[in-house]
N, C-alpha and C positions, 0 to 999 in steps of 0.2 A: 807295576805288578797288577795282574788281572786277578780278581777274586771270583771264584767259580762256586756256585751253589747248585748242587744237583742232589737227588735222593741218593742215599747210601748204596742202593742197589745198582746205581750207575757210576759209582766211584772208579771201578776198574776201567770202564769204558772211557771215562773222562781222562784218566791217567794216560791211556794209550793214545787217545786223540791228541793230547798235548805233547806226546812224543813225536807224532806226525806233524802237528802244527807246533814246532819247537819254539815257543815264545814264553817269556816269564809269566808264571801263574802260580796260584796256590788255592786250595779249598778255602772258601770264604769263612772268615772269623769275625764274629760280631764286634770284637774289641779292636779291630783294625780298620783303617780307612784305605779305600782303593779308588783310584781315578776311574777304573773300569770294573764293572761287575757283570758277570754272565750268569744267568739263572734259567731254570726251566719252570714251566707252569706248575710242576709238582713240588718245587722248592723255591717259592717266592720269597724274596728278601726285601725289606724296606731299608735300603742302604743309603748312607750319605756318600754319594758318588757323583761324579760328573757325567758318566755315561753308563746307563743300565741297558743291557741287551737281554731281552727276555724271549727265549725260544718257547714255542708252543702258544704264542699269542697272549700271554698273561703277564701282567705287571701291576704295580700299585696304581698306575694311571689307566689301566686297560678298561675298555668299555665294550659291551657286547653289541652296542648299537652299530648297525651297518656292517657287522662282521658275519662272514659266511664260512661254514666249516663243512667238510665232508670226510667220511671215513670210507676208504676204498682200498682195494688191494694195491693200487699204485696210482699216483698222479704225477704231474710234471710241473716244474716251474721253469720259466725262461730266465736265464741269467747271461747277460752279454750275448755272446754268439753260441751259447750252449743250452742244452736241456738237462735239468737235474731231476732224476727220478726220485720221488718221495714214496717211501714204502709204508708209512703210517698215516696218521691224521695230518691233513694239510688245510690250512685256513687262508683266506684272502680277506683284504680290508677294503670295503667299498668306500670310495672317495679318497683313499690315501694318495698323496702326491709323491710318495717316495719312488724314485725311478731306478730301483735297484734290481728287483726280481719280481716276476709276474706269474701268477697261476695260469697255466696254459688253457685250462678248461673255460675260464670266463674272462681272461685278460686283465683281471684286477690284480693289484699289487699284493705280493705276499709279505711285504714289509710295511710297517707303519712307524713313522718317527714323529715325536713331539718334543718340544722344548719348553719347559716351565721353570721359571726362576733360575735360569742358568744350568739346569740339569736336562740332559738329553736322554730320552727313553726311546729305545728301538724295540719294536715287537716283530718277531719273525714267526710265520704261521706254521712251523713244524718243530718237532723236538729233535734237536741236533744229535743228542747222545743216544736216543732211541734209534735214529737212523744209522749212526756209526756202529752201534751194537749189532744191528741187522747185517750190515755190510761185512763186518769182521766175523760174523757167525755164519748164517746160512748163505750169505753172499747174493750176488746179482743173477737174475735169470739171463738166458742167452740173448734175448732181444735188447738187453741193456748193456751188453758186454763191452761195447766200445766207449762207454762213459766212465771217465776217471772221477767218480762221484765224490769221494772223500776230498780230493784235491779241489774240486769245485766248492765244496762246503768251506774249506779253508780259505779259498780265494774270496768267497762272499763275506766271510767274517772279517778278513783283513780289509776289504774295501769299506765295510760299514765303519770300522774303527777309524781308518784314515780319513774318510769323508766326513766323519763327525768331528774332525779336527785334532786327532791324536796320532802321534807316531806309532809305528808298529815295529817291534824288534823281533827278529827270528834268526834261527840257524837253518838255512834252507837245505833241502835234501839233495844237494849237488856239491861235489867236491870243489875246492878252490881251483880255478883254471879250467873247469869243465862245465858243460851244460847239464849233463846227466851221466849216469853209469849204464854200462851194458854188460850183461852176464850172458855169454855164449855157452850153451850147454848142448850135450849130445847124449841121448839115451841109446845105450849099446844093447840092442835087442837081437840083431842077426849078423854077427861079425864073421861067421863061417858058413858060406853058402853050401859047401859039400856035406855039411851035417843035415841038410834038408833034402831028403830023398823020398820022393813020392808022398809028400805031405801037403797040407793046405797052403803053406807059405810058398812052396815051390810051384804049385798049381797057379797061385795068384801071380807069381813072377812071370811064368810062361805066358799067361793070358795077357798081362799088361805089356810085356816086352814084344809081343807079336801082334795079335789082333787089336789089342788096346792101343798100341803105338800107331798102327796103321789108321785106326779110326781117328786118333788125335791129330795125325798128319793131315788127313782129308778135311778135318774141321779147322785146319790151320792153327791148332793149339801147340804143335811142336814143329821144328824144322826137319828138313830132309836129313840133315846130318845127325840129329838125335834119333830119328827113325832107324837109320842105318846102324848107329851104335847099339841100339836095343836088339835089332835082329842079329847083329854080329855076336852080341853077348849070349843070346839064346842058343846060337849055333855052337858056342864053346862049351856048353854044359857037359856033354859026354867027356870032353878032355879034362875038365875040372874034376869030375868024379874019378877019372882015371889018374889024377895027379900029374897030368901031362901039360897043364896050363895053370897059370896063376889064378887064384881065387879072387875075383874082383870085389867081392864083398869084404874080404879080409884085407882091407886097404883103408881103414878109417884113420890111419896115421896121415893120410893125405890132407886131413884138416890142418896139420902143421904147416903144409905148404900153402894152403889157401888162406889161413889166418895170419901167417907170418908171425910177428911178435905179439899178436893179440892172444892172451891166454884164454883157455876155455875149461869147462868142467865136463868130464865123461862119467855118466852114471852107469855102473855095471851091475848086472844081476848076480847075486852071490851064490846061487845054487842052480844046478842044471836040472831040468825036467820037473821042476816043482811049480805047479800052477798057483798054489796058495789057496786061500779061502775067501769067500764072501761072508757077509754077516749071517746068511741063511744056509751056508753049506760050501761045498767045493766050488772054486772058480772054474771056468771052462779050461779044458785040457790044453788048448792052444795057447793059453797064457804062459805055460811053462817054456822056458828058453831051451835051446839045443846047443848051448856051448858051456864050457867050464872055464873057470878063471885061469886054470893052468894053460889052456889053449891060447889065451891072449895076454898072458902075464908079461912076456917080453915086450910086446907092443905097448902095454900100459906103462911099463917102466921107462921106455923111451919117451913117452908122452910127458910123464911127470918130470923127467930130466930136462925137458924143453920148457918148463915153466907152467904147464897146465896141471890139472888136478883130476883125481879119480875119487868118486864118491859112490855111495850105495844106491842102487836101483832096487828098492825094497819090494818084497813079496807080501809078507804078513806083518811087518812092523807097524802098519797102521791099525792093526787089530789088537795086538798085545805087546807088552814091554819085553817079554821073554824072546819073542821072535826078533825084535829089534836088536837085542843084545847078541843073539846068534848071528844075525846078518852082518853086524859090525865085525864080529870076530872072524868071519869068513873073509871079509875084505881086508882086514888088518894083515893078512898073510902077504898082501902085495905091498912092496916097498913104495913109499911115497903116497899111498892112498889116504885120502881124508875120510876115514871111516865114520866120522861124526857128522857128515853131511849126507842127506838122503833126498831122493824123490821116489815116490811110489810108482811101480810098474802099472801101466794103464791108468795112472792117476787115481787109484783106489784111495778113498779118504772119507771120513765123516767128522762130525763135530767133536767126537771124543779122541780122534787121532792125535791132535797136537799134544795133549797131556800124556798119551802113551809114548810118543816119540821123545817128549821132554824127559820122562822118567827113564827112558833108555839111554839118556846122555847125549842125544844128538844136539848139535849146536845150531844147525839150520835144516829147514825142509824147503823144498821147492815143488810141491805137488799141487798147490792151489791154482788151477787154471782150467781151461776147457779142452775137452777132447774134440769137440765138433765146431768150435769157432775160435776166434782170437779176441783178446781184450782183458778186462779187469774183473775177474770173478769176485774179488774182495773190494772192488771199487777204488783201488789205489795203485799208484805207481811206486809206492814206497815199500821197503822192507819193514815188517811190523812184528810185534810179539803177540801171538794168539792169546786170547783171553784164557785165564786159568792155567797159564804155564809160568815157569820160573825163569828159564834161560833160553828156550827155543826161539829162534827167529824164523819168520816165514819170508822167503824170497818168492813173491808171486810170479807165476808163469804167464807170459803175455802172448807169445807168438809160437805156434807149433806148425811145422811144415805140413804134416798130414792134414791138419785142420784146414789149411789153406787150399790144398790141391786135391784131396781125395774126393771121389764122386759122392760118397756117403755123407760128406761134410759140406764145406763151402763150395768145393768144385770150381775154383776160380781159375781163369787164365792167368798167366804170369803178369800180364799188364794190369788186370784187375787186382791181383794180389799185391802188386807194388803200390797201388792206390790205397789199399786198406792199411798196409804196413806203414806207409808214409804218414798216415793220420796218427798212428801211435807214436811215431818218431817226433812229430810236431808236438804232441801232448807231452812227451818226455822233455823236449826242449823248453816248453812253456812252464811246466810244473816241477821239473827235476825228478828225482827218484831214479829208478832202475828200469830198463827195458830188458826183460829176460826172454831169450830166444832158445827154442829147442829144435835142433836140426839132427834128426836121427842118424845113426852111424852109417846106414847104407843109402842115405838120401842123395849122396853125391855120386853113387854108382848106378849102373843099369838095374832096374828098369826106370827108376825115378829120374835120375839125371837132373837133379835140382841144384847142381853145383854152380852154374852160371848165375842163377837167381841169388844164391847165397853170396857169391862174390860181390854182386851189385849191392846187396843189402849191407855188407860190411863197408863198402865204399861210402854209401849214404850215411851210415852211422858215424863213420870217421869224419865226414864233412860236416856233420851236425855238432861236432865238438864233444863227442862222448869219451868217457874214460872206460876202457875195456879191462875187466877184472874177472878172476875166477869167482865162483859162488862164495867160497870161504873169504876172499878179500872183500867182496861186496858186503857180506854179513859183518865182517870186522869193521868196515868203515861206518856202517850204520850203528854198530855197537859203540864206536867212538863218539859219534854224534849224540847218541842216547845218553852217554855219560856226562854230557855238558850240564853244568848247573849255573844258574844265574844268581850270583851272590849279591849283586847290587844293580838296580835299574832306577835311575832318577831322570825325570823329564824337566827340562828348563824351558824357557820361552823360545829359545832358538837352538837348543842343544839337548843331547841325551848322554848321560853318563852310564856306562855299562861296565860291569865286572863279571866275567864269565870264566869258568875253569873246567878243563877236561880232566876226568879221573882215569880215563883209559886213553893211552897215547900209543900209536903205532907209527913209527917213523918211516916204515916202508910204504905207507899209504898216503895219498894226498890229504892235505889239511881240510877241515871244514872251514866255514866262513861265517861271519856275522853280517847280517843284512838289516839295514834300518830304512824303513819306508817313511818318507816325509809326510807330515800331516797336510791335508788339503786346507786351503784358506777358505773360511766360511764367514758368512754374514752372521753377526751376533744374534740376529733375530730368527735365523733359520737353523734347523737341526742338522742339515746336510749341505755339503758343498756340491757343486755341479759335478756330473760324471766326467771322468777323464782318465788318462793313463797315469798310473801311480809311479812316482819317482823314488829311487832308492840308492843307497850307497853300500858297498861291500868292503869288508876288512877281513884279512885272513885270520884264522884262529889256530895258532900253533899248539900251545898248551894252555895259555891263559891270556886274557885281554882285560885291561883296566884303563879305560880312557874315556875322554869326553869327545863326542863326535858332533860337529856342527851340522845343523839341518839346512 
């Protein structure tokens, strides 16, 4: 068991961090002994422990000699093959021989380790819980979007513990038998083309399907086949308005054919023609949708009958609880809809939104992402519970089609977009968690025609060993993992005895698993073992496990 000593103001942050780093821990108690103690500079403890990890560069053995600190808006430390952005104070230790992480600005170690009378003390030059609080609150700026920062903090902590000669027990954020989870989602914004008559949406379609497509072809961004499909679609417009031709935007059910047995979640707007509000007044008129639920109800019912899910694409729920309740009630009229799941239209959100959605009874939200880029706004691959909420879980949004391809955003070619998304898939394979993808309802239709890229993306995700699930299933699996409690953890010389129990069990979902990292062999005179790949063993966690596992 790890004892954790942090200021009371950071208790909620510590609780959530150890739901993400799911390892046995408790807040430090003076009358108990711990093999490992974690503290911050604001909550220094003089503990009888074999390993003391002091974040913020402070400990009972700390010395200011040879120590350099800086306070800047952001700095970076190098850890293995990654850069970890640090948003608060970051120190380095001149002369430290610890080869774990280094401050990028001066190349000096951000970790100092000493061993005195059998006790190892490790000082780390930043405050972990202040960093996590920032990530789960304001989040990361665009230029740090591709860094899974919280996962790197967890990885660094795990490496420090194992290289100091201790095993590390955890429930990783990936289901038994899978590398990670995938949540396929679709924002339903424009499902009826004929409803757009001489408006900005139609003007944009015509430009991109004709002149825009021609320009993209000349620049070798699209094929001749795709150019012809767009021109042919533009020529069909009069026939669509006259109801003499099928509406090719009203075909989002084709996702069922593309995705096969992979379930997905469709977020639908509950009210037609309502742009909603910003904090300072009305939102732009173009934010209001031009379809009603009755126009797509039959299609949505067929989607849910096929195993996919329908949830709320909210308008004003992010601002007040009453709007959230109203938007739930509208969607509840559709059979099979999960009206307790939500993603805000245009990703409107602020730091008070989670508590408003929580009070409205939503079980999950999936609004925390970027409109203009892809990556980890909250710095994590994992589903988490926003601070100051009771039940709401946040499924972070990582990849959005328009962010990849639109000229106002990343404006990537499909080749370059594939490179960017592949990096996120590799991160998911490495760290676990969920990769959430948003492919808008009309993105597989003219003028976008991003259907082939989407097919290839699904193939790559499948090949990477992903579990495909609806947003509600992903939230349910992480809720099951969160319910796990460590009732007993004892370390022997070559074994670990573990007793873990799940209080939430869903037999329709894959099991979690217990992972035990083996301690590195160290020289008794040295605080750290040499760097290397960490070894671990996995065991499935069905409802409970009570066993002794050899290391």
